[in-house]
C-alpha positions as CSV (number, residue, x, y, z in Angstrom):
1,M,33.3,46.8,-4.7
2,T,32.7,43.6,-2.7
3,S,35.5,41.1,-3.0
4,I,34.6,37.5,-4.0
5,D,36.9,36.3,-1.3
6,H,34.3,37.4,1.3
7,V,31.3,36.0,-0.5
8,D,29.8,32.6,0.2
9,L,29.1,31.3,-3.3
10,N,26.3,29.0,-2.0
11,L,24.3,32.2,-1.7
12,L,24.0,32.3,-5.4
13,R,22.4,28.8,-5.4
14,V,19.9,30.1,-2.9
15,F,19.2,33.2,-5.0
16,N,18.7,31.0,-8.1
17,A,16.4,28.6,-6.3
18,I,14.2,31.4,-4.9
19,I,13.9,33.2,-8.2
20,E,12.9,30.0,-10.0
21,E,10.6,28.6,-7.4
22,R,9.1,32.0,-6.1
23,S,8.8,30.3,-2.7
24,L,11.2,30.0,0.2
25,T,9.6,26.7,1.2
26,R,10.1,25.2,-2.3
27,A,13.6,26.7,-2.6
28,G,14.5,25.1,0.7
29,Q,13.1,21.7,-0.4
30,R,15.0,21.9,-3.6
31,L,18.3,22.7,-1.9
32,A,17.6,20.4,1.1
33,L,17.8,23.4,3.5
34,S,15.5,24.3,6.4
35,Q,13.2,27.3,6.3
36,P,15.4,29.2,8.8
37,A,18.5,28.5,6.7
38,I,16.8,29.8,3.6
39,S,15.6,32.9,5.4
40,Y,19.0,33.6,6.8
41,S,20.6,33.2,3.4
42,L,18.1,35.6,1.9
43,G,19.0,38.1,4.6
44,R,22.7,37.8,3.7
45,L,21.8,38.3,0.0
46,R,19.8,41.4,0.8
47,T,22.8,42.8,2.6
48,L,25.2,41.8,-0.1
49,F,23.2,43.5,-2.9
50,D,21.7,46.3,-0.7
51,D,18.2,45.5,-2.1
52,P,15.2,43.5,-0.8
53,L,15.5,41.3,-3.9
54,F,12.2,39.5,-3.2
55,I,8.9,40.8,-1.8
56,R,6.4,38.5,-0.2
57,T,3.0,38.7,-1.9
58,R,-0.2,36.5,-1.9
59,V,1.1,34.8,-5.1
60,G,4.7,34.1,-3.8
61,M,8.0,35.8,-3.5
62,Q,8.1,38.4,-6.3
63,P,11.6,39.6,-7.5
64,T,12.5,43.3,-7.5
65,P,13.9,44.9,-10.6
66,I,17.4,44.4,-9.4
67,A,16.7,40.7,-8.7
68,L,15.4,40.3,-12.2
69,E,18.6,41.9,-13.6
70,L,20.7,39.6,-11.5
71,A,18.8,36.4,-12.5
72,A,20.5,35.8,-15.8
73,I,23.9,36.8,-14.5
74,V,23.7,34.4,-11.5
75,A,22.3,31.6,-13.7
76,R,25.2,31.9,-16.1
77,A,27.7,31.9,-13.3
78,L,26.3,28.7,-11.8
79,D,26.3,27.1,-15.2
80,T,30.0,27.9,-15.6
81,V,30.8,26.4,-12.2
82,R,28.8,23.2,-13.0
83,E,30.6,22.9,-16.3
84,A,34.0,23.3,-14.6
85,L,33.2,20.6,-12.0
86,R,32.2,18.1,-14.6
87,Y,35.8,18.0,-15.8
88,A,36.9,16.9,-12.3
89,E,35.4,13.5,-12.7
90,R,35.2,10.8,-15.4
91,F,31.9,9.1,-16.0
92,D,31.9,5.4,-15.5
93,P,28.4,4.0,-15.9
94,S,29.3,0.8,-14.1
95,I,29.9,2.6,-10.8
96,S,28.3,6.0,-11.3
97,T,25.5,7.1,-8.8
98,R,24.5,10.1,-10.9
99,T,20.8,11.0,-11.2
100,F,19.5,11.9,-14.7
101,R,16.2,13.7,-15.3
102,L,14.1,12.9,-18.3
103,S,10.8,14.5,-19.5
104,L,8.4,12.1,-21.1
105,S,4.7,12.0,-21.8
106,D,2.6,9.1,-20.5
107,A,2.8,7.6,-23.9
108,G,6.5,7.8,-23.9
109,E,6.7,6.2,-20.4
110,L,4.6,3.3,-21.7
111,A,6.6,2.8,-24.9
112,Y,10.2,3.7,-23.9
113,L,10.8,3.1,-20.2
114,P,10.8,-0.7,-20.1
115,P,13.8,-1.1,-22.6
116,I,15.6,2.0,-21.1
117,C,15.3,0.7,-17.5
118,A,16.4,-2.8,-18.6
119,A,19.5,-1.4,-20.3
120,L,20.3,0.8,-17.3
121,Q,20.0,-2.1,-14.8
122,R,22.4,-4.1,-17.0
123,L,25.0,-1.4,-17.8
124,A,24.6,1.2,-15.1
125,P,23.0,-0.5,-12.0
126,R,23.6,2.5,-9.6
127,V,22.5,5.3,-12.0
128,K,19.2,6.8,-11.1
129,L,16.6,8.0,-13.6
130,R,13.9,10.5,-12.6
131,I,11.0,11.0,-15.0
132,E,9.7,14.6,-14.8
133,P,7.0,15.4,-17.3
134,T,7.5,19.1,-18.1
135,P,5.3,21.6,-20.0
136,V,6.9,22.2,-23.4
137,E,7.2,25.9,-22.8
138,E,9.4,25.2,-19.7
139,I,11.7,22.5,-21.2
140,E,14.3,24.7,-22.8
141,E,15.0,26.6,-19.5
142,A,14.9,23.3,-17.5
143,L,17.5,21.8,-19.8
144,R,19.7,24.9,-19.6
145,V,19.7,25.0,-15.8
146,S,20.0,21.2,-15.4
147,R,16.5,20.7,-13.9
148,L,16.3,18.3,-16.9
149,D,18.9,16.4,-18.8
150,F,16.8,15.2,-21.7
151,A,13.3,15.5,-23.2
152,I,11.9,13.0,-25.6
153,G,8.7,13.5,-27.6
154,N,7.1,15.3,-30.5
155,L,8.5,18.7,-29.7
156,P,8.8,20.8,-32.9
157,E,8.8,24.0,-30.9
158,L,12.2,23.1,-29.4
159,T,14.2,22.0,-32.5
160,A,15.4,25.5,-33.3
161,R,16.4,26.2,-29.6
162,T,18.0,23.0,-28.4
163,R,20.4,20.3,-29.4
164,H,18.2,17.5,-30.8
165,R,18.3,14.1,-32.6
166,L,15.5,12.5,-34.6
167,L,14.7,9.1,-33.1
168,F,11.9,7.9,-35.4
169,E,8.8,9.0,-37.3
170,E,5.6,7.9,-35.5
171,T,2.4,7.0,-37.4
172,Y,-1.2,6.5,-36.1
173,V,-3.6,3.5,-36.3
174,C,-7.1,2.7,-35.0
175,M,-7.7,0.0,-32.5
176,T,-10.8,-1.7,-31.0
177,R,-11.7,-5.0,-29.2
178,K,-11.8,-8.1,-31.3
179,R,-15.4,-9.3,-31.8
180,R,-17.9,-10.5,-34.4
181,G,-19.1,-8.1,-37.0
182,L,-16.0,-5.9,-37.3
183,P,-15.0,-4.4,-40.7
184,S,-12.8,-6.7,-42.7
185,G,-9.5,-5.8,-44.2
186,E,-6.4,-3.9,-42.9
187,Q,-7.9,-0.5,-43.3
188,I,-11.2,0.7,-41.8
189,G,-13.6,2.5,-44.1
190,L,-14.4,6.2,-43.5
191,G,-18.1,5.5,-42.8
192,A,-17.4,2.8,-40.2
193,F,-14.8,5.0,-38.6
194,T,-17.0,8.0,-38.2
195,E,-20.0,6.1,-37.0
196,A,-18.2,4.1,-34.4
197,P,-18.0,5.2,-30.7
198,H,-14.6,6.7,-29.9
199,V,-12.2,7.3,-27.1
200,Q,-10.2,10.5,-27.4
201,I,-7.0,11.2,-25.6
202,L,-6.6,14.8,-24.6
203,S,-2.8,14.8,-24.4
204,V,-0.8,18.0,-24.2
205,E,1.7,16.7,-26.7
206,H,2.0,18.6,-29.9
207,S,1.4,15.4,-32.0
208,H,-2.0,14.8,-30.6
209,H,-3.2,18.4,-31.2
210,A,-1.8,18.0,-34.8
211,L,-3.8,14.7,-35.1
212,E,-7.1,16.5,-34.2
213,D,-6.3,19.4,-36.5
214,A,-5.7,16.9,-39.4
215,F,-9.0,15.2,-38.8
216,R,-10.8,18.5,-38.7
217,S,-9.1,19.8,-41.9
218,Q,-10.3,16.7,-43.8
219,G,-13.8,17.0,-42.5
220,V,-13.6,13.8,-40.5
221,G,-15.8,13.8,-37.4
222,R,-15.8,11.2,-34.7
223,N,-18.5,10.1,-32.3
224,T,-16.5,10.7,-29.1
225,L,-18.1,9.1,-26.0
226,L,-15.1,9.2,-23.7
227,E,-12.3,11.6,-23.2
228,L,-9.2,10.6,-21.3
229,P,-6.2,12.7,-20.1
230,H,-3.7,9.8,-20.5
231,F,-3.2,6.6,-22.4
232,V,-2.7,4.3,-19.4
233,A,-6.4,3.4,-18.9
234,L,-7.1,3.0,-22.6
235,P,-6.5,-0.8,-23.1
236,S,-8.7,-1.6,-20.0
237,V,-11.5,0.6,-21.4
238,L,-11.3,-0.8,-24.9
239,A,-11.2,-4.4,-23.6
240,V,-14.7,-4.1,-22.1
241,T,-16.4,-1.8,-24.7
242,D,-17.0,-1.5,-28.4
243,Y,-15.1,1.8,-28.4
244,Y,-12.4,2.6,-31.0
245,A,-9.3,4.7,-30.4
246,T,-6.8,6.4,-32.6
247,L,-3.3,6.1,-31.1
248,P,0.4,5.9,-32.0
249,R,1.4,2.7,-33.7
250,R,4.0,1.8,-31.1
251,L,1.4,2.0,-28.3
252,A,-1.0,-0.2,-30.3
253,Q,1.7,-2.8,-30.6
254,I,2.3,-2.7,-26.8
255,F,-1.4,-2.8,-25.9
256,N,-2.0,-5.7,-28.4
257,R,0.8,-8.0,-27.4
258,D,-1.8,-10.6,-26.3
259,G,-3.7,-10.2,-29.5
260,R,-7.0,-9.2,-28.0
261,F,-7.5,-6.1,-30.2
262,R,-8.0,-5.5,-33.9
263,V,-5.7,-2.8,-35.3
264,Y,-6.7,-0.9,-38.5
265,E,-5.0,1.5,-40.7
266,L,-6.8,4.9,-40.7
267,P,-9.3,5.7,-43.4
268,V,-7.6,9.1,-44.2
269,Q,-3.9,10.1,-44.7
270,L,-2.5,11.8,-41.6
271,P,0.9,13.4,-41.1
272,G,3.4,11.5,-39.0
273,A,4.9,12.8,-35.8
274,S,8.7,13.3,-35.5
275,V,9.9,11.9,-32.1
276,T,13.0,13.7,-31.1
277,M,15.4,13.8,-28.1
278,H,16.5,17.2,-26.8
279,W,19.4,18.3,-24.6
280,H,21.2,21.6,-24.0
281,E,24.4,22.5,-25.9
282,N,26.1,23.2,-22.6
283,F,26.3,19.5,-22.0
284,D,27.4,18.4,-25.5
285,N,30.8,17.3,-24.0
286,D,29.5,16.0,-20.6
287,E,30.6,12.4,-20.5
288,G,27.5,11.2,-18.6
289,N,25.1,13.1,-20.8
290,A,26.8,11.8,-24.0
291,W,26.7,8.2,-22.7
292,L,23.0,8.3,-21.8
293,R,22.3,10.1,-25.0
294,E,23.5,7.2,-27.0
295,L,21.8,4.6,-24.8
296,L,18.4,6.5,-25.0
297,S,18.8,6.7,-28.8
298,E,19.5,3.0,-29.1
299,M,16.7,1.9,-26.8
300,V,14.1,4.0,-28.4
301,Q,15.1,3.2,-32.0
302,T,15.3,-0.5,-31.4
303,F,11.9,-0.7,-29.8
304,D,10.7,-3.4,-32.1
305,Q,13.4,-5.8,-30.8
306,F,12.2,-5.5,-27.2
307,P,9.8,-8.2,-26.1
């Protein structure tokens, strides 16, 4: 049996990076190691476990059966070491240089980032925040292995598998450029809504798929003339066309701060979207995680108070 006294534990970090990235180049970039250093470490790992561990293929470095068995064991070992090291330092936001990683959609970036960044600059001026939009199917694992610290959005798939907190319930409205001849009243009629030209946002977020499903289930069709992958271009498009768009109420408030748009209640009843914050249970007692958790909650929930 190999003694731990003769093993460089950094090799486990290399193993974990390769099995997650499936690439020596990306593993090296992640660990800030050169290609020769990664290759040398892989050679030592192969000797240590008496197995090739990874086979080079056209689609990347594919793990052997032994490597797949080792993956969960090594990940748990690294998690344990990270947890132990956190107890060696106290988190002081005023002097901390820690980097936190947050997954947000583009809508989340537009709505939440300004107040979050303003608060961080005031309370934790040296803390770094990295926004890393992550596919929902990858978020749980990313939180577990510290590739992410938090994810915020409409993420019902994650509520049973992660620690989470409800931040608010989002609703939807319809928005178009102010001009003569618009329907009167606070709510647009169904006929005017279905006949108008529309912009549709093809977001990957669960809430936007649910929105489209709700329209279809009520037999509400839209005359969609433009499809966009993100919200960022939406106000510029609406400002120079007669298009309408259905969007989260908070985004409508942001886009309409100068009063150039008309915002209507929708002609049909649609389900709201629960916006939640997610983190991994391993970091419940991490001081930095707990501090930022409270700040994120406060900033997102007090959105209406931010200019």
